[in-house]
C-alpha positions in Angstrom: 9.5 -18.0 2.4 12.1 -18.8 0.3 9.6 -20.8 -2.2 7.6 -18.2 -1.9 9.9 -16.0 -2.7 11.3 -18.4 -5.9 7.9 -18.1 -7.5 8.0 -14.3 -7.4 10.9 -13.6 -8.9 11.1 -16.1 -11.4 7.4 -15.1 -12.8 7.1 -14.1 -16.4 7.2 -10.2 -17.1 3.2 -10.4 -18.5 1.8 -12.4 -15.3 3.7 -10.4 -12.7 2.5 -7.0 -14.6 -0.6 -8.1 -14.2 -0.7 -9.4 -10.7 1.2 -5.8 -10.2 -2.1 -3.8 -11.8 -4.6 -5.8 -9.2 -2.4 -5.5 -6.4 -2.3 -1.4 -6.9 -6.0 -1.3 -7.5 -6.8 -3.7 -4.7 -4.6 -1.6 -2.2 -6.9 1.6 -4.0 -10.3 -0.1 -2.7 -8.6 -0.2 0.6 -7.6 3.5 0.5 -11.0 4.4 -1.1 -13.0 2.9 2.2 -10.5 4.7 4.4 -11.5 7.8 2.8 -15.5 7.0 3.4 -14.7 6.4 6.7 -12.6 9.6 7.5 -15.3 12.0 5.7 -17.5 10.7 9.1 -17.4 14.2 11.3 -19.2 12.3 13.9 -17.0 10.0 14.9 -13.9 10.8 17.3 -10.5 10.9 16.3 -9.1 7.6 17.3 -12.6 6.2 16.6 -12.0 7.0 13.0 -8.5 6.1 12.8 -9.1 2.9 13.7 -12.2 2.2 11.8 -10.6 3.7 8.7 -7.6 1.0 9.2 -9.6 -2.1 9.7 -11.3 -0.9 6.2 -8.1 0.0 4.5 -7.3 -4.0 5.5 -9.7 -5.0 2.6 -6.7 -4.5 0.5 -4.2 -6.4 1.7 -6.5 -9.1 2.1 -7.4 -9.3 -0.9 -3.9 -9.2 -2.1 -3.0 -11.8 0.3 -6.0 -14.0 -0.3 -6.6 -13.7 -4.1 -3.5 -13.4 -5.0 -1.6 -11.0 -6.5 2.5 -8.6 -6.2 2.3 -6.0 -4.1 5.7 -3.9 -4.5 5.8 -3.5 -0.4 5.2 -7.1 0.5 7.5 -8.2 -2.1 9.9 -6.3 0.0 10.6 -9.5 1.8 12.4 -11.3 -1.4 15.2 -9.7 0.4 15.0 -12.3 2.6 15.7 -15.0 -0.4 18.4 -13.1 -1.7 20.1 -13.3 1.8 19.9 -16.6 2.2 21.5 -17.1 -2.2 17.5 -18.3 -3.5 17.8 -15.4 -6.0 19.6 -13.0 -7.2 19.7 -9.1 -6.9 18.9 -8.5 -10.4 16.0 -11.0 -9.9 15.1 -8.9 -6.6 15.5 -5.8 -8.4 13.3 -6.9 -11.8 10.5 -8.0 -9.4 10.4 -4.3 -7.6 10.3 -2.4 -10.6 8.1 -4.2 -12.6 5.1 -4.4 -9.8 6.2 -0.9 -8.4 5.2 0.2 -12.1 2.3 -2.1 -12.3 1.1 -1.0 -9.1 1.1 2.9 -9.6 -1.2 1.8 -13.1 -3.5 -0.6 -11.2 -3.8 2.4 -8.3 -4.2 5.1 -10.7 -6.5 3.0 -13.0 -9.1 2.5 -9.9 -8.9 6.3 -8.7 -9.7 7.2 -12.3 -13.1 4.6 -12.3 -14.2 5.8 -8.6 -13.9 9.5 -10.2 -16.2 8.5 -13.1 -18.3 6.9 -10.8 -19.0 9.7 -8.4 -18.5 8.0 -5.4 -16.9 11.3 -4.3 -19.6 13.2 -3.8 -21.4 11.0 -1.2 -22.1 12.5 2.0 -22.7 15.8 0.6 -19.5 15.9 -1.3 -17.6 15.2 2.2 -15.9 11.6 0.3 -14.4 14.3 -2.0 -12.9 16.4 0.7 -11.7 13.9 2.4 -9.4 12.5 -0.6 -8.1 16.1 -1.4 -7.2 16.2 2.7 -5.7 13.2 3.1 -3.8 13.7 -0.1 -2.6 17.5 0.9 -1.8 16.2 4.7 1.0 13.5 2.6 2.7 16.3 0.5 3.3 18.4 3.2 5.1 16.2 5.3 9.1 16.5 6.1 11.6 14.4 4.1 12.3 13.2 7.5 9.1 12.5 8.7 7.5 11.3 5.3 11.0 8.5 5.2 10.3 7.1 8.7 6.7 6.8 8.5 7.6 4.8 5.2 10.0 2.6 7.2 7.1 1.9 10.3 4.2 1.2 7.4 6.5 -1.6 5.9 7.7 -3.1 9.0 3.7 -3.9 9.6 2.8 -4.5 6.2 5.6 -6.7 5.7 5.2 -8.6 9.3 1.6 -9.2 8.4 2.7 -11.0 5.0 5.0 -12.9 7.1 2.5 -13.9 9.3 -0.2 -14.4 6.4 2.3 -17.0 5.1 1.6 -19.4 8.1 -1.8 -19.1 7.7 -3.7 -22.6 6.9 -7.2 -21.3 6.2 -8.7 -18.0 4.8 -9.2 -17.4 8.1 -6.2 -17.6 9.7 -4.8 -15.2 7.1 -7.2 -12.7 7.4 -7.0 -12.4 11.0 -3.6 -11.5 11.1 -3.7 -9.1 8.6 -5.8 -7.2 9.7 -4.2 -5.7 13.5 -0.3 -4.6 11.8 -2.9 -3.4 8.7 -5.1 -1.6 11.2 -2.2 -0.1 13.3 -0.3 1.1 10.5 -2.9 3.3 8.9 -4.5 4.3 12.5 -0.6 5.6 12.9 -0.5 7.8 9.9 2.2 6.0 8.2 3.3 5.4 4.6 2.2 3.0 2.1 3.7 4.5 -1.1 1.0 2.1 -3.4 -1.5 3.6 -1.0 -0.6 7.5 -1.8 -0.4 6.6 -5.7 -4.0 5.9 -5.3 -4.9 9.0 -2.9 -2.6 11.5 -5.5 -4.4 10.8 -8.9 -7.6 11.1 -7.4 -7.3 14.2 -5.4 -6.1 15.8 -8.6 -8.6 14.4 -10.5 -10.9 16.5 -7.8 -9.1 19.8 -8.3 -6.4 19.8 -5.9 -3.9 21.7 -6.9 -0.8 19.2 -6.3 2.3 19.0 -8.9 4.5 16.4 -9.8 7.1 17.8 -7.8 4.8 17.1 -4.5 4.3 13.6 -6.0 8.5 12.9 -6.0 9.1 14.8 -3.2 6.4 12.0 -1.1 6.8 9.2 -2.8 10.9 9.4 -2.7 11.3 9.0 0.7 8.2 7.2 1.3 9.5 4.4 -1.4 12.7 4.0 0.3 11.3 4.0 3.9 8.8 1.2 2.6 12.3 -0.8 1.2 14.4 -0.2 4.7 11.4 -1.3 6.8 10.4 -4.2 4.6 13.6 -5.3 3.4 16.5 -4.5 6.4 14.1 -4.3 9.5 12.1 -7.3 8.3 13.5 -9.4 5.9 17.3 -9.5 6.5 16.8 -9.4 10.2 14.8 -12.7 10.1 
C-alpha cells in the first residue's frame, strides 16, 4: 500500500483533479442506480436495501478498476504517513484536492442526470426517491451522521484494501461488492455520494439550504476520515 500511496501523494495537480472529478462522477453513477432500485415500491425493505447496495457497488468498481481518485478511499494514505513514507502535507493536499474534485464530478453528474430526464422514470418515482434520500440525510443528528460516516468508511477502505490484493479484474470486483453492499444496505453515510444526492434533489425542487448540506457533510466527512484513516489505515 505504501507504493500505492506514494503515487497518489506525488501526483501532479491537474492529473489529481481530473481523476478526482471522474471518481465523483463514478460514485454518482452508483448513487443513481441505488435511487432507481429505491423507487420500486414492490420490493420489501431488506431486498430493496441489498439490491440497492449491489447497484451502488458500480461506483467503487469503476473507481478501482478504471482508476480514479476518491477521497474516502484515499483515507488509506494515513497508512503511508504513519510509516513515514509521505508527509502530512502531502496527505492533506491529496485529500483537499481530491475532495473538491469529487464534489465537482458528483455535482456535474447530478446536473447531467437532471437534464436527461432520468428522474421522471417510473412515473416520477425515481425523482421522489432522490428527494426522500436527500431529506433523510439532512434529518440525521450530528452524532448519527458522524458514526454512520465512520462505519461507512471502515467498509469502503476495507474494500479498497482487499482490492489491492486482487490479481485480476474479477478478483477486484468480487472483493469490492460485499463490503460496499453492506454499507449501503445498512444506511451508512458516504460523503461523496451525498454530494450527488443534494444537488440533484435541489434541482428537483427539494427545499434544501446550504446549512443542511453543512450540517450533514461536516460530521460525515469527519466520520469518514476517522473510519478510514484511524480504524483501518492506522490500525493496519
